[in-house]
N, C-alpha and C positions, 0 to 999 in steps of 0.2 A: 603305631602312629596315634598319638593322643590328640584330644580335641584342641589343646593349646598349640600344637605344631601345625594343625590344619588352619586354625584361625590366624596364626602368625604368618603362614604362607600366603593367605588371602589378603590380610590386612596387618602388616607388621606393627607391633606395639611393644611397649616396655612392660613386662609383667612385674607387678609390685612384689616386694619381698613378703614372705610369710612372717608371722610373729616370731617363729623359731629362728628364722634367718636373721631378722632384725636383732634379736638378742645375741646371736652369735657374732654379728658384726660389731655390736657395741662392746662385747667382751674382748674381741680382737683389738679394737682401737685402744682400750684401756691397757692391754698388755703391751702394745707397741709404745705407748707413751711412757709407761713405767720402764721399759727397756732403754729407751733413749735417755731418760733422766738418770738412770743408773750407770750409763756407759761412761768410761774414763779413757781419755786419749792422752796418755803421758808420753808415749814414745815419739809421736810426730803429730802435733796439734795442727800445724799448717797443712799437712797433707789431709787430715780429717776434715778441716774446714773447706778445702778445695773440693773434695769429693761430695760434701754436703751441698755446696753451691752448684755442682754439676747436676745433682739429683733435682734440686729446685729449678734449675734452668730447663731441664728436660720436661718437667711438669708444666712450666710456663709455655714451652714450645707446643705441647699438646693442646693447651688452652687456645693459643693463637691460631693453630691449624684448624681446630674445630670451629672457632668463631669466624675465621676467614672463609671456610667452606660454607658456613651458614649464610654469610653475606652474599656469596656468589649464588647460592641456591635461591635466596630471596629475590635476587635480580632476575633469575630465570623464571620464577613463579610470577613475578610482576609482568613479564612479557607474555606469559600464557593466559593471563586473565582476559585480555581483549580477544584472544582467539576463541576462548570458550563463549564469551558474550556474542561474538559474530556467528558462531555455529548455532547457538541457541536461537538467535533471531532468525537465521535462515530456516531453521526447522519450523518455527512457529508461523513464518510467512509463506510456507510451502514452496520455498525456492531451492530446496535440496534435491538430491538425486532420487533414484527409484527405490532406495531402501525404505522399508516400513518405518513410520514415525516411532512406533514403540521400540523397535530395536535401536534406532538412533538415539532416542532419549535415554534408554538404559545404558548404553555405552558412554554417552556424554555425562550421565550422572556418576558413573564409576570414575571417569576422569576427574570430575569435579571433587569427588571425595578424596581421591589420592592427592590432588593438588592442595586441598585444604589440610590434609594430614601432614604433608611435607612442610607447608607454611607454619603450622602450629609447632612442630618439632624444631624448625629452624629458629623461630622466635624464642622458644625455651632454651635453645643453645646459647643465644645471645644474652640471656638473663644472667645478671651478675648477683651472686649470693654465696655466702659462706666461704669465700676464698681468703686465705691468710698468707701473709708474707712479712718479712722483717722490715721495720721502718726505723726512723730516726730515734724514737724513744728506746728501742731495743739496743741500738748501737751505743747510745750514751750509757745505758745501764750496764752493758757488757764491759765497757772500759773502766767502769768503777769497781770492778771485781779484780781479785788477784790474777785470775786466768781468763782474760777477755776472749782469746781464741776458742777456748773450750766452751765459753758461754755462747759465742756466736754459732758454733757448730751445733750445739744442743738446740738453740732457738731455731736455726734453719731447718733442722730435721723435724722438729715438732710442727713447724708451720707447714712443711711439705706433707707430713702425715695427716694433719688435720684437714688439709684441702684435697686429699686424694679422692674422697667420695664425690665431691663437687666436680672435679676434673673427669672422673670416670662417667658421671652422669652426662656431662657435655659431650664426651666422645660417643657415648651410647645414643644420645639424641641425634647427633649428626649422622650416625650409621642408619638409624631409622629414617631420617630424612632422605638419605640416598636411596634406600629401598623404595620409599614412596615415589620418588621421582622416576625410578626405573619402571615401576608399574604404570605410572601416568604416561610415560613415553610409549610403552607398549599399547596402552589403551588408545592413545591418539593414532598410532599406526593402524590399529583395528578399525577405528572410526573412518580413516581414509580409505580403507579397503572395503567398507560396507557397500558403497554404491557400485563399484565394479563387480563385486561378487553377486549382488542381487540382480544387476543388469545381465550378467552372464546366465543367471537362472531364469531369466524371462520376465522379470518385474520391470514395469515401466511406470514412469511418473505421468500424471495427468497433463502436465505442461509439455511433455515430450511427444504425446500422441498427436497425429495430424488433425487439424480442425475439421469438424463435420461440415459437409457441403450445405450451403444455404440455397433454398429454393425460392426464387422470386417469381411471382405470378403477375404477369402484365396483361391487363384486360384491354382489348381493342374494341372499338365500337363496331356495330354491325354495318354491313355495306349499304343497307337501305336507309340508314340514318344520316342525314346531311350534316356536314360540319359547319355549314354557314347558311343562314337564311337571308333572303332578300325580300324587301317589301315592294310589291308591284302596285303602283298608285295610278289609277285611271282618272285623269283630269279632263273635264269638258273643255273643248276649244270653240270659241265663238269667232266667226269671221267678223271683220269690222262692219258693223251695221246689219248683221244677219243673224239668224238663229244658230243654235249649236248643231253642227253636223259631223263632228269627229271627236276623237279622243287622242290624247298623246300618252303613251306609256312611258313612265319614268321609273327608275329604280333608285331606291335609297337604302343604303346599308346602315345598320345601327353602329353607333360609335363604339370604339374599343373601351373596355373598362379603364377607368382612371385609377392610378395607384393611390393608396390611402395616404393622406397627409399626416405629417408628424406633429403639426401644431394643433392647437385646441380650437381653431376656428370652425365654424359650422360648415359641414360638408353636405353636399346634395346627396340624399340617400339613394337616388336613382342615377347611376353613372351613365346610362344611355337613355335616349328618348325613345319611347315606344311608338310604334306605328299607329296610325288612326284605325279605329275599329270599323268593321263592316257596317254599311247603312248610313254612313256619314259622307259628307263631301269634303275632300275627294274620297273616292272609294278605295279601300285598302284590301289587297289580297296578298297573302303570304304564300310564297311559292318556294319550294326547295331548289337549290341550285343543282342542276344535273351534274352527275359525276363525270360524264363523257364530254363536257364542254359544249353541249348543244345550247342554242339560244332559247330564250323564253318566248313562247308564242304570244 
């Protein structure tokens, strides 16, 4: 098993001819041309022309078949390009399965290489170059000779022989395109099997793991700290026309905070009014509200 056979099995390609092989092919072409020019069809010229046209039609059919397959393969490749882009985007955005990113990228790169190789050979198949056939000038020139059928037969065979290398190259290109597409198809199947295989082996994606529980700490105030304060105000009471002999206890709660305004007008920095301080009239005492609902003495 040579290095060429191993490389061709992994990545099919057309091996170029060696200088010796090119020389042998050129000599064979010259010999065939000389044999066609020296041939004489005296017994049945019409039958010879018919057979020559059949050979030319067979070569044309090979060209049409190769180019038709190349067009079909290019349509398949155009449909595979969005799939590759979607898979690559899912891999970079971490939206794929549990398979490792390195394995998925390696398989995706192989699929891209095979798709690119198939597209290159398909385009080379559609390339038109070096193809010969009989046209109007050859027909006019043939009927100006004493033996027009012999002239047409010779011209048809020469055109077919000169175009044989180009036709063979087209057929070879389409065969290589077919091999590349087969390998790309197998690689895509392997890419689809990666996630189930790694999932069966115990690999898990970070997005598939259950979320970690969150601990929320709620701080409650101590039982001895009151939630609300009241202001106890002792005001002296004077009877009409007499001295002060009693006090009235009144309670005043601070106002609730006012929501901040959305306009730019000046807002009072103190949302509530503070109680009077001790030592002033009226006398202010701040007493906590009992938690059991008892009255203030």
